[in-house]
C-alpha positions in Angstrom: 19.9 -5.4 -0.1 22.1 -8.6 -0.7 22.2 -9.4 3.0 18.3 -9.3 2.9 18.1 -11.7 0.1 20.6 -14.1 1.8 18.4 -14.2 4.8 15.5 -15.1 2.7 17.4 -17.8 1.0 18.6 -19.2 4.3 15.1 -20.2 5.5 12.5 -20.8 2.7 9.0 -21.5 3.5 7.8 -25.1 2.8 5.7 -25.2 -0.4 4.0 -28.1 -2.1 4.8 -28.9 -5.8 2.0 -26.5 -7.2 3.6 -23.6 -5.3 1.2 -23.4 -2.7 1.8 -23.4 1.0 2.4 -26.7 2.8 -0.4 -27.9 4.9 1.5 -26.9 8.1 0.7 -23.3 7.2 -2.7 -23.5 5.4 -4.8 -24.3 8.5 -4.5 -21.1 10.4 -2.1 -18.2 10.1 -1.7 -14.5 11.2 -3.1 -13.5 7.6 -6.3 -15.3 8.7 -6.3 -13.3 12.0 -5.8 -10.2 9.8 -8.8 -11.2 7.6 -10.9 -11.7 10.8 -10.1 -8.4 12.1 -11.0 -6.8 8.8 -14.4 -8.5 8.7 -15.2 -7.5 12.3 -14.2 -3.9 11.3 -16.5 -4.0 8.2 -19.4 -5.4 10.2 -19.0 -2.9 13.1 -18.7 0.2 10.8 -21.8 -0.9 8.9 -23.9 -1.4 12.0 -23.0 2.2 12.9 -24.0 3.3 9.4 -27.2 1.4 9.3 -28.6 1.8 12.7 -29.5 5.5 12.1 -32.3 4.3 9.9 -34.1 2.9 13.0 -32.8 5.4 15.4 -34.1 8.5 13.6 -37.5 7.2 13.7 -37.4 6.8 17.4 -35.9 10.3 17.8 -38.8 11.6 15.8 -41.2 9.8 18.2 -42.6 7.3 15.6 -43.8 4.2 17.4 -42.8 5.7 20.9 -44.3 4.2 23.9 -45.1 6.9 26.3 -45.5 4.5 29.5 -41.9 3.4 29.1 -40.0 6.1 27.4 -41.6 9.2 28.9 -38.1 10.5 30.0 -36.7 10.2 26.4 -36.5 13.4 24.3 -38.4 13.4 21.1 -37.8 15.9 18.3 -40.4 17.1 15.9 -38.7 16.0 12.7 -40.8 15.5 9.7 -40.1 13.1 6.9 -38.0 15.6 4.9 -35.7 16.3 7.9 -35.3 12.6 8.6 -34.4 11.9 5.0 -31.8 14.7 5.3 -30.3 13.3 8.3 -29.9 9.8 6.6 -28.5 11.2 3.4 -25.9 13.5 5.2 -23.7 10.4 5.8 -23.2 10.1 2.0 -22.2 13.8 1.5 -19.0 13.1 3.6 -18.7 9.6 2.0 -18.6 10.7 -1.6 -16.4 13.7 -0.9 -13.6 11.6 0.8 -13.4 8.6 -1.7 -10.3 9.5 -3.7 -8.4 11.1 -0.7 -9.0 8.0 1.3 -7.6 5.8 -1.4 -4.5 7.9 -1.4 -4.2 8.2 2.4 -4.5 4.4 2.7 -1.7 4.0 0.0 0.5 6.5 1.8 0.0 5.6 5.4 -1.2 2.0 5.2 -4.5 0.4 6.0 -4.1 -0.1 9.7 -3.8 3.5 10.8 -6.6 4.7 8.5 -9.1 2.2 9.6 -8.1 2.6 13.3 -8.9 6.4 12.9 -12.2 5.5 11.2 -13.2 3.3 14.3 -12.2 6.0 16.8 -13.9 8.9 15.1 -17.2 6.9 14.6 -17.1 5.7 18.2 -16.7 9.1 19.6 -19.4 10.6 17.3 -21.9 7.8 18.3 -21.3 8.6 22.0 -21.6 12.3 21.5 -24.7 12.2 19.1 -27.5 12.3 21.8 -25.8 15.4 23.4 -25.4 16.9 19.9 -29.1 16.4 19.2 -30.1 18.1 22.5 -27.7 20.9 21.9 -28.2 21.7 18.3 -31.0 19.6 16.9 -31.0 18.1 13.5 -28.3 20.4 11.9 -25.6 19.1 14.5 -26.8 15.6 13.9 -26.3 16.0 10.1 -22.9 17.5 10.7 -21.9 14.4 12.9 -23.4 12.1 10.1 -21.2 14.0 7.5 -18.2 13.4 9.7 -19.0 9.8 10.0 -19.2 9.6 6.1 -15.9 11.3 5.8 -14.2 8.8 8.0 -16.1 5.6 6.7 -15.1 6.5 3.1 -11.7 4.8 3.8 -13.3 1.5 4.4 -13.1 -0.1 1.1 -10.0 1.7 -0.4 -8.1 0.8 2.8 -9.4 -2.8 2.7 -8.3 -3.2 -0.9 -4.9 -1.7 0.0 -4.6 -4.3 2.8 -5.8 -7.2 0.5 -2.8 -6.1 -1.7 -0.4 -6.6 1.0 -1.7 -9.5 2.7 -3.4 -12.0 0.3 -1.4 -14.0 -2.3 -3.4 -14.6 -5.6 -4.5 -18.1 -4.6 -6.4 -16.8 -1.6 -7.4 -13.2 -2.8 -10.9 -14.0 -4.0 -12.5 -16.0 -1.2 -11.0 -13.8 1.8 -11.9 -10.4 0.0 -15.4 -11.8 -0.4 -15.7 -12.8 3.1 -14.6 -9.4 4.2 -17.1 -7.6 1.6 -19.9 -9.9 3.1 -19.4 -8.2 6.4 -21.3 -5.1 5.0 -24.3 -7.3 4.6 -23.9 -8.9 7.9 -23.8 -5.4 9.5 -26.9 -4.3 7.8 -28.7 -7.5 8.9 -27.6 -7.1 12.5 -28.2 -3.4 12.7 -32.0 -3.2 11.9 -33.4 -5.7 14.4 -30.9 -4.9 17.2 -31.5 -1.1 17.0 -35.3 -1.8 17.0 -34.9 -3.8 20.3 -32.6 -1.2 21.9 -35.0 1.6 20.9 -37.8 0.0 22.7 -35.8 -0.2 26.0 -36.4 2.1 28.8 -33.3 4.2 27.9 -34.9 4.6 24.5 -33.1 5.7 21.3 -30.0 6.9 23.2 -28.8 3.4 24.0 -28.5 2.7 20.3 -25.8 5.1 20.0 -24.0 4.3 23.3 -24.0 0.6 22.3 -22.7 1.4 18.8 -19.9 3.5 20.5 -18.9 0.7 22.8 -18.7 -1.8 19.9 -16.6 0.5 17.8 -14.0 1.3 20.6 -13.9 -2.4 21.3 -13.4 -3.1 17.6 -10.6 -0.3 17.7 -8.7 -2.1 20.5 -8.9 -5.4 18.6 -7.7 -3.8 15.5 -4.9 -1.9 17.0 -3.5 -5.1 18.8 -4.1 -7.8 16.2 -3.7 -6.0 12.8 -0.9 -4.6 10.7 -0.6 -2.7 7.4 1.6 -5.4 5.9 3.1 -8.9 7.0 6.4 -7.3 7.5 4.9 -4.9 10.2 3.1 -7.7 12.2 4.9 -8.6 15.3 3.3 -12.1 15.5 3.8 -13.4 12.0 6.3 -16.3 11.4 9.2 -15.9 9.0 7.7 -18.7 6.9 4.2 -17.2 6.5 5.7 -13.8 5.7 7.9 -15.1 3.0 5.0 -17.1 1.7 2.8 -14.0 1.4 5.6 -11.9 0.1 6.9 -14.3 -2.5 3.3 -14.8 -3.7 2.9 -11.1 -4.2 6.5 -10.6 -5.5 6.9 -7.9 -2.7 9.1 -6.9 0.0 6.6 -4.9 2.1 8.0 -1.4 0.8 5.3 -0.4 -1.8 3.6 2.3 0.2 6.4 4.7 -0.9 5.7 4.1 -4.6 4.7 7.1 -6.8 1.1 6.8 -8.1 1.3 6.3 -11.9 -1.8 8.5 -12.5 -1.4 8.9 -16.4 -1.0 5.1 -16.7 -4.0 4.5 -14.5 -6.3 6.9 -16.2 -5.4 5.5 -19.6 -5.9 1.9 -18.7 -9.1 0.8 -20.7 -9.8 -2.2 -18.4 -10.3 0.2 -15.4 -12.9 2.2 -17.5 -14.6 -1.1 -18.0 -14.7 -1.8 -14.4 -15.9 1.8 -13.8 -19.0 1.1 -16.0 -20.1 -2.0 -14.2 -19.4 -0.4 -10.9 -21.8 2.4 -11.7 -24.5 0.0 -12.9 -24.1 -2.3 -9.8 -24.1 0.8 -7.4 -27.3 2.3 -9.0 -29.3 -1.0 -8.8 -28.3 -1.6 -5.3 -29.4 1.9 -4.2 -32.8 1.3 -6.0 -33.1 -1.8 -3.8 -31.8 -0.1 -0.6 -33.7 3.1 -0.9 -36.9 2.7 -3.0 -37.7 -1.1 -2.7 -39.4 -0.8 0.8 -41.7 1.9 -0.7 -42.5 -0.3 -3.8 -43.4 -3.3 -1.6 -45.6 -1.3 0.7 -47.3 1.1 -1.9 -47.0 -0.7 -5.1 -47.7 -4.4 -4.0 -49.3 -3.4 -0.7 -47.0 -5.3 1.4 -46.2 -3.9 5.0 -42.8 -4.7 6.2 -42.9 -2.6 9.4 -43.6 -5.6 11.6 -41.6 -8.1 9.8 -37.8 -7.6 10.5 -37.1 -11.1 9.3 -38.7 -10.5 6.0 -36.9 -7.2 5.4 -33.6 -8.9 6.1 -34.0 -11.8 3.8 -32.6 -10.0 0.7 -29.6 -9.1 2.5 -29.0 -12.7 3.8 -29.4 -13.7 0.2 -26.8 -11.1 -0.9 -24.4 -12.3 1.8 -24.8 -16.0 0.7 -24.2 -15.0 -2.9 -20.9 -13.0 -2.1 -19.4 -15.7 0.1 -20.4 -18.6 -2.3 -19.3 -17.0 -5.4 -16.1 -16.0 -3.9 -15.2 -19.4 -2.8 -16.3 -21.1 -5.9 -14.4 -18.6 -8.2 -11.1 -19.1 -6.3 -11.4 -23.0 -6.6 -12.1 -22.7 -10.4 -9.1 -20.5 -10.9 -6.7 -22.2 -8.5 -7.5 -25.7 -10.2 -7.1 -23.8 -13.6 -10.6 -25.0 -14.6 -10.9 -21.5 -16.3 -8.6 -18.5 -16.6 -8.9 -15.7 -14.2 -10.2 -13.3 -16.7 -13.0 -15.5 -17.9 -13.9 -16.4 -14.3 -14.2 -12.7 -13.6 -16.5 -12.1 -16.6 -18.7 -15.1 -15.9 -19.4 -14.4 -12.3 -19.9 -10.6 -13.0 -22.3 -11.5 -15.7 -24.1 -13.9 -13.4 -24.5 -11.0 -11.0 -25.5 -8.1 -13.3 -27.6 -10.3 -15.7 -29.1 -11.8 -12.6 -30.2 -8.2 -11.4 -31.4 -7.5 -15.1 -33.8 -10.6 -15.0 -35.0 -10.0 -11.4 -35.9 -6.5 -12.3 -37.7 -7.5 -15.5 -39.7 -10.1 -13.5 -40.5 -7.4 -10.8 -41.6 -5.1 -13.5 -44.5 -7.4 -14.6 -45.8 -8.2 -11.0 -48.6 -6.6 -9.3 -50.3 -6.7 -5.8 -51.8 -10.0 -6.6 -48.4 -11.7 -6.8 -47.0 -10.6 -3.4 -45.1 -13.8 -2.5 -43.5 -14.1 -6.0 -42.4 -10.4 -5.7 -40.6 -11.1 -2.4 -39.0 -14.3 -4.0 -37.9 -12.3 -6.9 -36.4 -9.6 -4.7 -34.5 -12.2 -2.7 -33.2 -14.0 -5.7 -32.2 -10.7 -7.3 -30.0 -9.5 -4.4 -28.6 -13.0 -4.1 -27.5 -13.0 -7.6 -26.1 -9.4 -7.3 -23.7 -10.8 -4.6 -21.9 -12.8 -7.5 -20.3 -9.4 -8.6 -17.9 -9.9 -5.6 -16.1 -12.6 -7.6 -16.3 -10.3 -10.6 -15.4 -6.6 -10.8 -15.0 -6.2 -7.0 -12.0 -8.3 -6.9 -10.7 -7.3 -10.3 -8.9 -4.4 -9.0 -6.5 -6.7 -7.1 -5.8 -8.8 -10.3 -4.7 -5.6 -12.0 -2.7 -4.1 -9.4 -2.2 -5.3 -5.8 -0.2 -2.2 -5.1 -2.6 0.3 -6.1 -6.0 -1.6 -5.6 -7.1 0.8 -3.0 -6.5 3.8 -5.3 -8.3 2.2 -8.2 -11.3 1.4 -6.0 -11.6 4.8 -4.5 -11.6 6.3 -8.2 -14.4 4.2 -9.5 -16.3 4.4 -6.1 -16.2 8.2 -6.2 -17.8 8.2 -9.7 -20.3 5.4 -9.0 -21.6 7.2 -5.9 -22.7 10.1 -8.0 -25.0 7.5 -9.8 -26.2 6.6 -6.3 -27.2 10.1 -5.6 -28.9 10.5 -9.0 -30.9 7.2 -8.8 -33.5 8.3 -6.1 -33.9 11.6 -7.9 -34.6 9.8 -11.2 -37.0 7.4 -9.5 -39.0 10.1 -7.8 -39.3 12.0 -11.1 -40.7 9.0 -12.9 -43.1 8.1 -10.0 -44.4 11.7 -9.7 -45.3 11.2 -6.1 -47.6 8.3 -6.9 -45.8 5.2 -5.4 -48.9 3.0 -5.8 -48.7 3.2 -9.7 -47.3 -0.1 -10.7 -46.9 1.0 -14.3 -44.6 3.8 -13.2 -42.5 1.2 -11.3 -42.2 -0.8 -14.4 -40.5 2.0 -16.1 -38.0 2.4 -13.2 -37.3 -1.4 -13.2 -36.8 -1.6 -16.9 -34.6 1.4 -17.0 -32.4 0.0 -14.4 -32.4 -3.4 -16.0 -31.1 -1.7 -19.2 -28.4 0.0 -17.2 -27.1 -3.1 -15.5 -27.0 -5.1 -18.7 -25.3 -2.5 -20.7 -22.7 -1.8 -18.2 -22.0 -5.4 -17.9 -21.6 -5.8 -21.8 -19.0 -3.0 -21.5 -17.2 -4.9 -18.7 -17.2 -8.3 -20.6 -15.8 -6.7 -23.8 -13.1 -4.5 -22.3 -12.1 -5.8 -18.9 -8.8 -7.6 -18.2 -7.4 -9.5 -15.3 -3.8 -9.1 -16.4 -1.4 -7.7 -14.0 -0.7 -4.1 -15.2 3.0 -3.1 -15.8 2.6 0.1 -13.8 2.0 -2.1 -10.7 5.7 -2.9 -10.7 7.7 -0.9 -8.0 10.4 -0.4 -10.6 8.2 0.7 -13.4 9.4 4.3 -13.7 13.1 3.3 -13.4 12.5 0.7 -16.2 10.8 3.2 -18.3 13.8 5.6 -18.1 16.2 2.9 -18.8 17.8 2.3 -22.2 15.4 0.1 -24.3 18.3 -1.9 -25.5 19.7 -2.6 -22.0 16.1 -3.7 -20.9 15.6 -6.1 -23.9 16.4 -9.7 -23.0 18.8 -11.6 -25.1 16.0 -13.9 -26.1 12.4 -13.3 -25.9 10.2 -16.0 -24.5 8.9 -17.0 -27.8 12.5 -17.3 -29.2 13.4 -19.5 -26.2 10.5 -21.7 -26.7 11.4 -22.1 -30.4 15.1 -22.8 -29.7 14.0 -25.5 -27.3 11.8 -27.2 -29.8 14.7 -27.0 -32.4 17.0 -28.7 -29.9 14.5 -31.5 -29.2 14.0 -32.1 -32.9 17.7 -32.3 -33.4 18.1 -34.9 -30.9 15.5 -37.1 -32.4 
């Protein structure tokens, strides 16, 4: 241990006066390569997840051109069966949330995400054969398996952030990776539509996704690592910069999980509240908004891929912009980190609230304004990326993946309930704008209420149980652990000495 410390002292990284890395290492480093690989992985997995929305329509024969696709098999799947196939992904996704966070903490983010990429690549390549052999039940089983493996994406990503990103860089880079989800969704829909219309038909969608995922797996295996200490290409200077910034030595994966302390941390429950509100509002947009635009406002989006992608482009812009701005504000100490989180989360959640209130009072005569309100609402929702989404890392870099898996597990139950609640309110009449008003105002109340809880009870303070020696310190004699002078006593003593000199 002493030898390791001596080696670190022998060759210190170059730092500027404010504690940041010198310009020599700011331009590009292995941590930037790691973030690029993580962003590519997020995009690829979301392309694989989202492409099924288009593929299932082609598999069911909707919009099929007999003259070019006569050899492509078509299945007699009604709307109920199609919905079952699409929702089956989330059965596995919800089930695996908490185990995924624990696995990422135990084995590291690299191997967990590598397994996800390989499993999804294999399932995509096999899916056409599975559909031919067993019809929709086997397709559902494949989708459940994809959900099980993709459940690790965000917990493993947060675990990697906690190992790779010093506090000064955490907000912007985590936002860039999170924005990959929207980019994947934006890419998946139009590309899948083009592939479905080719001579090979819907099969080529899955073969293309499979090739992309296997290629991504090779890149991930070669250029990523679970921690700076495990990366074969990183320099000693950059590794020391990262580890010193995180106060780590790269060995946190063996730390026991302090379950009691985590579950009794009030700020985590505040994050859970706003996570539920954010997830429920997003599912409303993702699942029910196309129906609202087509039936309620009488706008058809079937032949307008660019229009349907606009809200997600806006959301991506909101995520990246807010993450970069928030990081600059906290690094320059314009506002404290805790205040920054609450401001940006409020901009996101209250932005959703305002957008839903506006939409609730628009009708078929205000089509353009409704689309603008939808785009603006999802753009503002992206600001939550600089709010509660990164708050896990503020509280505990070592257990950020576990914390996210806990709140994401509960929040996904809200995602399951939201479409059920919406269908109950609409009562199979999607053209009744007054019923949509109830849905929007109800969701607006949820987003506003959960954000108020977050503002009142959240915290960006590093939690004591994040310390690798937390349990050892808890067992130690309190008198031995108590410093000779507290920080306040030292400050008072320093003031007394200055006064005595004068």
